[in-house]
N, C-alpha and C positions, 0 to 999 in steps of 0.2 A: 644406822651403824650397828653391827652385831656386837653384843656385849659379852661374847664368849670366844674362846679360841679353841682350836682343835690341836691336839698334841699326839704325835706318833713317835714312839721310841723304837728304833730299829737297831738290832745287834746281829752278829753272825748267827746266833742260835734262836732268837725269839723276837717278837714284835708286841708292843703294848700300844693300844689305841684308846684315846680319851677324847670324846666329842664336845663336852661342855665344861671347859676349864676356865676358871676366872683369872688365874695367875700362874705363871711358871717362873721359877728361879733356878738358875744353873751356874756352874763354875766355869767361867772362861779362863783362858790363859792370862788374862789381865785382871781377874777378880770376878766377883759375883755380878750377875746381871739379872734383871727381871723383864718379863714380857706380859703386857696387858693387851686387851683388844685394841687394835689400831696401831700396833707397833710398826715402826718403819721396817721395810724389807732389809734383811741383813743375813750375812753368813758369818758365824762366829766360831772360832776354835775353842774347844772345851778341854778342861784339865780334869785331873782326879778331883773328886769332890761329891757334893750332894746335889741332886736334882729334886726340887720340891714342886709338886703339882697340887694346886688348891682348887677344889670344886666347891659347890654350895654346901655340902655336908661333911667334907673331910679333907685332910691333907695327906698326900702320899709322898714318901721319901724313897729315893733310889740312890744307891752307891754306884758311881761310874768311874771308869778309869780313863776317860777322855774320848774325844771324837770331834764332831762339829754340829752346830745348830744351823738350820736353814729356816729363816723366818720370812713368811710371805703371805699377805692377804689373810691374816688371822689364823694361819696354820703354821705350826712349828714342827719341823721334822728334826729329831735328834738322831744322828747316826753315830752310834757309840761302840767302842770296843767291848764294853760290858755294861750291863745295867741290872742291878739286883734290888728288888723292892725290899724295904726294911724288914718286913715280916718273914721274908724268905731267906734271909741271911743266917747262916749257921754260925752263931757267936763263938762256939768252941773251935770250929774250924778256922775262923778269922783270927782268934787269939793264938792258936797253934802256928798259923802262918806268920804272925808277927814275931813270935818267939824264934821260929826258924830263921826268919830274915835277920833278926838281931844277932843271932849266932853267926850267920854268914858274914855279917859286917865285922863282928869281933874277931873271928878266926881268919879273916882275909881269904876265905876259900872261893870267893866270887868277886866279880867286878864291883867296886864300891858304889858306882852310880846305880847299878842294877839292884844292889842291896837296899840303897836309900829309896829307890822307886817302889820296891816291894814293901818296905816298911810303911811308906806313905799310903799305899793302897790298902794294906791290912788295917792301919789305924782308921782310915776312912770307913771301911766296912764295919769295924767295931763300933764307931761312933753312930753310924746310921742304924745298925742293928739294935742299939739301945733306945731308939726312938719309940719302940713299941712298948 
């Protein structure tokens, strides 16, 4: 039995590929879940949150705004709306986005659900950017 998993992250603008992954953790719409080698085949809806990829020598963290995971035969394909690796997130831009979203919520200039979703994404990006 293979003791590693392969992870591919696919977004509309980029693809990340990791061949020797020990563990993957991702945010489903029902809460966090983990994937180890030998995981049962699954398709899982993903929510805004943090994707963690652990290899022998490091852990990588990605901010995502949702999508789905396809797990099959020690391969995980994450099809995501967005995925930003923690070191690539512009913290100032994320904080400005949070402030803008909070103002929209306060002044009622946008749909309340849209404002809350924007706040959730901005807070997630800030949290993950601070992982570095």
